[in-house]
C-alpha positions in Angstrom: 61.5 -1.9 52.8 58.2 -1.4 54.5 55.4 -3.7 53.4 52.6 -1.4 54.5 50.5 0.4 51.8 50.4 4.2 51.6 47.0 5.6 52.5 46.2 8.5 50.1 42.4 8.3 50.7 42.1 11.8 52.2 43.5 13.7 49.2 40.6 13.6 46.9 37.2 14.2 48.4 34.3 11.7 47.8 30.9 12.7 46.6 27.8 11.2 45.2 27.5 11.3 41.4 24.0 12.6 41.9 24.9 15.5 44.2 23.6 18.8 42.8 24.7 22.4 43.1 22.2 25.0 44.3 22.6 27.1 41.2 22.0 26.4 37.5 25.2 25.4 35.8 26.6 26.5 32.5 27.8 23.7 30.3 31.5 24.1 29.3 32.3 24.8 25.6 35.4 22.7 25.9 37.3 20.6 28.5 41.0 20.7 29.3 43.2 18.2 27.6 46.0 18.4 30.2 46.5 18.9 33.9 49.6 20.4 35.3 50.9 19.5 38.8 50.5 23.2 39.8 46.7 22.7 39.5 46.8 20.1 42.2 47.9 22.6 44.9 45.5 23.3 47.9 44.4 26.7 46.5 43.9 25.8 42.8 40.5 25.9 41.2 40.9 22.4 39.7 41.9 20.7 43.0 38.9 22.2 44.8 36.4 20.7 42.4 38.2 17.4 42.1 36.2 14.4 43.5 36.0 10.7 43.4 32.8 8.6 43.5 31.5 7.9 47.0 31.7 4.2 46.3 35.3 4.3 45.2 37.5 1.8 47.0 40.0 3.2 49.5 42.9 4.8 47.8 45.4 2.8 49.8 46.7 0.0 47.5 50.2 1.4 46.5 53.5 0.7 48.3 55.9 3.5 49.1 58.1 2.4 46.2 55.2 2.7 43.8 54.2 6.1 44.9 57.8 7.3 44.7 58.2 5.7 41.3 55.1 7.5 39.9 56.4 10.9 41.0 59.9 10.2 39.6 58.5 8.8 36.3 56.3 11.9 35.8 59.2 14.3 36.4 61.4 12.2 34.0 58.8 12.5 31.3 58.0 8.8 31.2 54.7 7.7 29.9 51.9 8.0 32.5 48.5 6.7 31.3 45.8 9.3 30.8 43.5 10.1 33.7 39.8 9.7 32.9 37.5 12.3 34.3 33.8 13.1 34.2 32.2 16.5 34.9 28.9 16.3 36.7 26.3 18.4 34.9 24.5 18.8 38.3 27.2 19.9 40.6 30.0 21.1 38.3 32.5 18.9 40.2 35.0 16.8 38.4 35.1 13.1 39.2 38.0 10.7 38.6 36.7 7.7 36.7 40.2 6.1 36.3 43.5 7.3 37.7 42.7 8.2 41.4 45.9 6.6 42.6 48.0 8.4 40.0 46.4 11.7 40.8 46.6 11.1 44.6 50.3 10.2 44.4 51.0 13.6 42.7 48.7 15.4 45.1 50.5 13.8 48.0 53.8 15.1 46.7 52.5 18.6 46.2 50.8 18.7 49.7 53.6 16.7 51.4 50.9 14.5 52.8 51.4 10.8 52.4 48.6 9.9 54.8 50.1 11.6 57.9 49.8 15.4 57.5 47.1 18.1 57.5 44.4 16.7 55.2 44.9 13.2 56.4 44.8 14.2 60.0 41.5 16.0 59.5 40.1 13.2 57.4 40.9 10.5 60.0 40.0 12.7 63.0 43.6 12.6 64.1 43.6 8.8 64.5 46.4 7.5 62.2 47.5 3.8 62.6 51.1 3.2 63.3 51.4 1.2 60.0 50.0 4.2 58.1 52.6 6.5 59.7 55.4 4.2 58.9 54.3 3.9 55.2 54.1 7.7 55.0 57.6 8.2 56.5 59.1 5.6 54.2 57.5 7.3 51.1 58.6 10.8 52.1 62.2 9.5 52.5 62.2 7.7 49.2 60.9 10.7 47.3 63.3 13.0 49.1 66.2 10.8 48.1 64.9 10.4 44.5 63.6 13.8 43.4 63.2 16.0 46.4 60.1 17.7 47.7 57.7 19.7 45.6 58.6 22.9 47.4 62.3 22.4 46.8 61.7 22.1 43.0 59.4 25.1 43.1 62.1 27.2 44.6 64.9 25.7 42.4 64.3 28.0 39.4 64.4 31.0 41.6 67.8 29.9 42.9 69.3 28.4 39.8 72.9 29.3 40.7 72.8 27.4 43.9 70.6 24.4 42.9 72.2 21.1 41.9 72.0 20.4 38.2 69.8 17.3 38.5 67.3 19.2 40.7 67.3 22.1 38.3 66.6 19.7 35.4 63.6 18.2 37.2 62.3 21.7 38.2 62.3 22.7 34.5 60.5 19.5 33.6 57.9 20.3 36.3 57.2 23.6 34.7 56.4 22.0 31.3 55.0 18.5 31.9 51.3 17.7 32.5 49.0 14.7 32.8 46.9 13.8 29.8 43.2 13.9 30.4 40.3 12.0 28.8 36.6 12.8 29.5 33.5 10.7 29.8 30.4 12.4 28.5 26.9 11.9 29.7 24.8 11.7 32.9 25.6 10.0 36.2 24.5 6.5 35.1 26.9 6.7 32.1 29.7 7.7 34.5 29.0 4.9 36.9 28.9 2.2 34.2 32.2 3.6 32.8 33.8 3.4 36.2 33.0 -0.3 36.7 33.9 -1.2 33.1 37.3 0.5 33.2 38.2 -0.6 36.8 37.4 -4.2 36.1 39.6 -4.3 33.0 42.9 -2.9 34.4 43.2 -3.8 38.1 39.9 -5.6 38.9 38.1 -4.6 42.0 38.4 -7.4 44.6 35.1 -9.4 45.0 34.3 -8.3 48.6 35.1 -4.7 47.8 32.8 -4.9 44.7 30.1 -6.4 46.9 30.4 -3.5 49.3 30.4 -0.9 46.6 27.2 -2.3 45.1 25.7 -2.6 48.6 27.1 0.7 49.8 23.7 2.0 51.2 22.9 -1.3 53.0 23.4 -1.6 56.7 26.0 -4.5 56.5 28.3 -2.5 54.2 27.9 0.7 56.2 28.6 -1.1 59.5 31.8 -2.8 58.1 33.0 0.5 56.7 32.6 2.2 60.1 34.3 -0.7 62.0 37.4 -0.9 59.8 38.3 2.7 60.3 37.1 3.2 63.9 34.4 5.6 62.6 36.9 7.9 60.9 37.8 8.6 57.3 35.0 9.1 54.7 31.7 9.0 56.5 29.5 6.8 54.3 26.8 7.4 56.9 26.9 11.2 56.6 23.3 11.4 55.3 21.9 10.2 58.7 20.9 12.5 61.5 23.8 13.8 63.6 22.8 11.7 66.7 22.8 8.6 64.5 26.2 9.4 63.1 27.6 9.9 66.6 26.3 6.5 67.7 27.7 4.8 64.7 31.1 6.3 65.3 31.0 5.5 69.0 30.2 1.8 68.3 32.8 1.7 65.6 35.6 3.0 67.9 34.7 0.6 70.7 34.8 -2.4 68.4 38.0 -1.3 66.7 39.7 -0.9 70.0 38.4 -4.3 71.2 39.7 -6.2 68.2 42.5 -4.3 66.6 44.4 -2.9 69.6 47.3 -3.0 70.2 48.8 -2.4 66.7 50.3 -5.6 65.3 53.9 -5.1 64.0 55.6 -7.4 61.5 57.8 -9.0 64.3 56.1 -10.4 67.3 57.7 -9.4 70.6 55.0 -10.6 73.1 51.6 -12.3 73.3 49.9 -8.9 73.7 48.3 -9.3 70.3 45.2 -7.8 68.7 42.4 -10.4 68.5 41.7 -9.6 64.9 45.2 -9.0 63.5 46.1 -5.9 61.6 43.4 -3.3 61.1 45.5 -1.9 58.3 45.7 -4.9 55.9 44.2 -6.2 52.7 42.2 -8.9 54.4 40.8 -6.9 57.3 37.9 -5.4 55.4 36.9 -8.8 54.0 37.0 -10.3 57.5 35.0 -7.5 59.1 32.4 -7.6 56.4 32.0 -11.4 56.8 31.9 -10.9 60.6 29.0 -8.4 60.3 27.2 -10.7 57.9 27.7 -13.8 60.1 26.6 -12.2 63.4 23.5 -10.8 61.8 22.7 -14.0 59.9 22.9 -12.5 56.5 23.3 -14.6 53.3 24.8 -13.2 50.1 21.4 -13.6 48.3 20.1 -10.9 50.6 22.3 -8.1 49.2 23.6 -9.6 45.9 21.1 -9.3 43.1 23.1 -11.9 41.0 23.0 -14.4 43.9 19.3 -13.9 44.5 18.7 -14.7 40.8 20.6 -18.0 41.2 18.9 -19.0 44.4 17.1 -22.4 44.3 13.3 -21.8 44.3 12.7 -24.9 46.6 14.6 -23.1 49.4 11.9 -20.5 49.6 11.8 -16.8 49.0 14.7 -14.8 50.2 14.0 -11.3 51.6 16.2 -8.7 50.1 18.2 -6.5 52.5 16.9 -3.0 52.0 19.0 0.2 51.8 19.3 1.9 55.2 17.6 5.3 54.9 17.9 6.5 58.5 20.8 4.5 60.1 18.5 2.4 62.4 19.4 -0.9 60.7 23.1 -0.1 60.6 23.1 0.6 64.4 21.2 -2.6 65.0 23.9 -4.6 63.1 26.7 -2.7 64.9 25.2 -3.4 68.3 25.0 -7.1 67.5 28.6 -7.2 66.2 29.8 -5.3 69.3 28.1 -7.8 71.6 29.8 -10.7 69.8 33.2 -8.9 70.0 32.7 -8.3 73.7 32.1 -12.0 74.2 35.6 -12.9 73.1 37.6 -9.8 74.1 37.7 -7.0 76.6 36.7 -6.8 80.3 32.9 -6.8 80.2 31.4 -9.4 82.6 30.3 -11.7 79.8 33.8 -11.7 78.1 35.5 -15.1 77.8 38.8 -13.2 77.3 40.1 -15.5 74.6 43.8 -15.4 74.4 44.7 -14.3 70.8 47.9 -16.4 70.7 45.9 -19.5 71.6 43.0 -19.0 69.2 43.8 -16.6 66.4 47.4 -17.0 65.4 49.3 -19.8 63.8 52.4 -21.4 65.4 54.6 -19.0 63.3 52.7 -15.9 64.5 50.6 -15.4 61.4 47.1 -14.1 62.1 44.4 -16.4 60.7 41.1 -14.6 59.8 39.3 -17.9 59.5 40.3 -18.8 63.1 38.9 -15.5 64.3 35.6 -16.0 62.6 35.4 -19.6 63.8 36.1 -18.5 67.4 33.2 -16.0 67.2 31.0 -18.7 65.8 32.0 -21.1 68.5 31.3 -18.7 71.3 27.9 -17.9 69.8 27.2 -21.6 69.7 28.2 -22.1 73.3 25.8 -19.4 74.3 22.9 -20.7 72.2 23.4 -24.3 73.4 24.0 -23.2 77.0 27.4 -24.9 77.1 29.5 -22.0 78.5 29.9 -23.6 81.9 30.8 -27.0 80.3 33.4 -25.1 78.2 34.7 -23.4 81.4 35.0 -26.8 83.2 37.2 -28.0 80.4 38.8 -24.8 79.2 42.3 -25.5 80.7 42.7 -28.8 78.9 40.8 -27.5 75.8 43.3 -24.6 75.3 46.4 -26.6 76.2 45.4 -29.1 73.4 45.1 -26.1 70.9 48.5 -24.8 71.9 50.2 -28.2 71.7 48.6 -29.0 68.3 48.6 -25.5 66.9 49.8 -26.8 63.5 46.3 -28.3 63.0 45.0 -24.8 62.3 47.6 -24.4 59.5 46.7 -27.7 58.0 43.0 -26.8 57.9 43.6 -23.4 56.3 46.0 -25.0 53.8 43.4 -27.5 52.8 40.3 -25.3 52.7 41.6 -21.7 52.1 41.2 -18.6 54.1 38.3 -16.8 55.7 34.8 -18.4 55.4 36.0 -21.5 53.5 37.9 -22.8 56.6 35.4 -21.7 59.3 33.2 -24.8 59.2 36.3 -27.1 59.6 37.8 -25.1 62.5 34.4 -24.9 64.2 34.1 -28.7 63.8 37.5 -29.2 65.4 36.3 -27.1 68.4 33.1 -29.1 68.7 34.8 -32.5 68.5 37.5 -31.4 71.0 35.0 -30.2 73.6 32.8 -33.3 73.3 35.8 -35.6 73.4 37.2 -34.0 76.5 33.8 -34.2 78.1 34.0 -38.0 77.3 37.4 -38.0 79.0 39.2 -39.3 75.9 43.0 -39.3 75.7 44.8 -37.0 73.3 45.4 -39.9 70.9 41.7 -40.7 71.0 40.7 -37.1 70.5 42.8 -36.9 67.4 41.5 -40.2 66.1 38.0 -38.9 66.5 38.8 -35.7 64.6 40.3 -37.7 61.7 37.5 -40.3 61.5 34.2 -38.7 62.4 34.4 -35.1 61.3 32.1 -33.5 58.9 33.6 -31.5 57.2 36.7 -33.6 57.0 39.6 -32.5 59.3 42.9 -33.0 57.5 44.9 -33.0 60.7 48.0 -35.1 61.4 50.7 -35.0 64.0 54.0 -33.4 62.8 57.1 -35.5 63.4 60.7 -34.3 63.6 61.1 -35.6 60.0 58.5 -33.0 58.9 60.3 -30.1 60.6 63.1 -29.1 58.2 64.9 -25.8 58.8 67.9 -24.0 57.4 70.9 -22.9 59.4 69.5 -19.3 60.0 66.4 -18.4 61.8 63.6 -17.1 59.5 61.3 -14.3 60.6 58.5 -16.9 61.0 60.8 -19.1 63.2 61.7 -16.1 65.4 58.0 -15.4 65.8 57.4 -19.0 66.7 60.1 -18.9 69.3 58.7 -15.8 70.9 55.1 -17.1 70.9 56.1 -20.5 72.3 58.2 -18.9 75.1 55.7 -16.3 76.1 52.8 -18.7 76.0 54.6 -21.0 78.3 55.1 -18.2 80.8 51.6 -16.6 80.4 49.6 -15.9 83.6 46.7 -18.2 84.2 43.1 -17.6 85.3 42.9 -18.7 89.0 39.4 -20.1 88.4 39.6 -22.2 85.2 43.4 -22.4 84.9 43.5 -21.3 81.2 45.8 -18.6 79.9 45.0 -15.0 80.6 45.2 -12.1 78.1 46.0 -9.1 80.2 43.7 -6.9 78.1 40.8 -9.2 79.1 41.1 -10.0 82.8 39.5 -9.0 86.1 40.7 -9.1 89.7 38.5 -11.4 91.8 38.0 -11.7 95.5 39.1 -15.2 96.7 36.8 -14.8 99.6 33.7 -12.9 98.4 32.9 -9.5 100.1 29.6 -10.8 101.2 31.4 -13.7 103.0 33.7 -11.3 104.8 36.5 -11.0 102.2 38.5 -7.8 102.1 40.4 -5.7 99.6 43.7 -7.0 100.9 46.1 -8.0 98.0 46.4 -11.5 99.4 42.6 -11.9 98.9 42.8 -11.1 95.2 43.7 -13.1 92.1 43.4 -12.7 88.3 40.6 -14.3 86.3 38.8 -14.2 83.0 35.8 -11.9 83.3 33.2 -14.7 82.6 34.9 -17.0 85.0 34.5 -14.4 87.7 31.1 -13.0 87.0 29.2 -15.6 85.0 30.7 -19.0 86.1 31.6 -18.4 89.7 28.8 -16.0 90.5 26.4 -18.4 89.0 27.0 -20.8 91.9 29.6 -23.0 90.3 32.6 -24.2 92.2 36.0 -24.5 90.6 36.2 -26.5 87.4 36.2 -30.2 87.9 39.3 -30.7 85.7 42.4 -30.9 87.9 45.1 -28.4 87.0 47.9 -26.8 88.9 46.9 -23.3 88.2 43.5 -23.0 89.8 43.8 -21.2 93.2 41.0 -22.7 95.2 40.6 -20.4 98.1 
């Protein structure tokens, strides 16, 4: 069964609680106690005033099984918790305070849109990730096998003599069953406080998501939201001028393509991997938010009121991050993040073209968000300390060490945890490794230095054959490890530094430069990292001093 979540985010429009209608509204004398599925169709009055808060987390946390089960349970008359709604006295629209996933699952069934059809295509500007398509197809198949489509049941009563008995029974249930509704009374402030109280009791909102909801008008949250969906989906930046919106969406797509392409499948078949793992995953939003904050030197106290209250007075005043009213700060943050992404990936002249399988994935093919963030921090540090050329001198040996002792990454993450908690330790490993290689230490001496002199402590140890215990069958992780190991061994190499090339981040270099008489003949070309070609070589450096069999010294 597919492990991808079903994205139903397009099916209920978002809106600000405070949005107002142009006309004076009449307050209702009474509110509906029930909601039939027929009222969720695209032309119904109810559906067209239905909204969710603009800060609502993405409606994409249910598996295909869960969506199918909800539809089946509703048609079987099983207990479905009441949906809690609030009617805005300013706009007349009706907001889901609790139950957006339940409503969206039924709407998806009515519209036959599980994240891949008309409304979703419009919402995501036609850009639907492969994982999202797979989840939609799996859900549609499960529902078809379980209860059939909404249109089938709608027609069943008209063709009772030819409809199977089970489908006819479900169709009659559909005509009578409805969702129970509860209503929140009061103004927007009451509705928002109700939303947070209710959603933290049942399925608590994850900490990063809650941070971003509370900071939803701040530039770091806006930038992260744009990056994670390539500028598509709900446009949290829609209040800005059109030219600003277009620039935000352009930066978002460029960065998304740099770090999340190609799409990562569950089984690895090559080393052509995205540098930032799956864009469509539970951890990706956390990682991108942390990436934006790290690149732009933001501390939690700058956007979290609670953290600012706990700040130590002796550390000095902390400037609060202001809401972005015109998009200028969001664009500034996005440009800085794009520059950092272009340093590790892509074909721009400054790109180091880091090989994803070397830096960002464990030995078993699992993407490590902490390793990605640490590599970004490491490249930033190389630039700031003017050590890029020293790194290029030693890159061949540096990366071969990382590949040989790839289990060190797993050991660090197991000891410290994921994301930012492991970043300082991984960064320390890179620093020690580079300095130790510059000091011409042996592998054993490098590892000893890591174990003795590291701060934070590096819990790294060499794995022996006794540590490697496997069953008789190959697990999926073992298969991934075999593919990664084999393809890494046969990966093409940069003909300047000798380190492995990622074919999405390489350039063709003249062995003999054009100004020295070199031609465009294929024999005068070879593949290199972009920085090796334009920054290192063109900066007047010769070939790296480390002897390796891969450098083609023309």
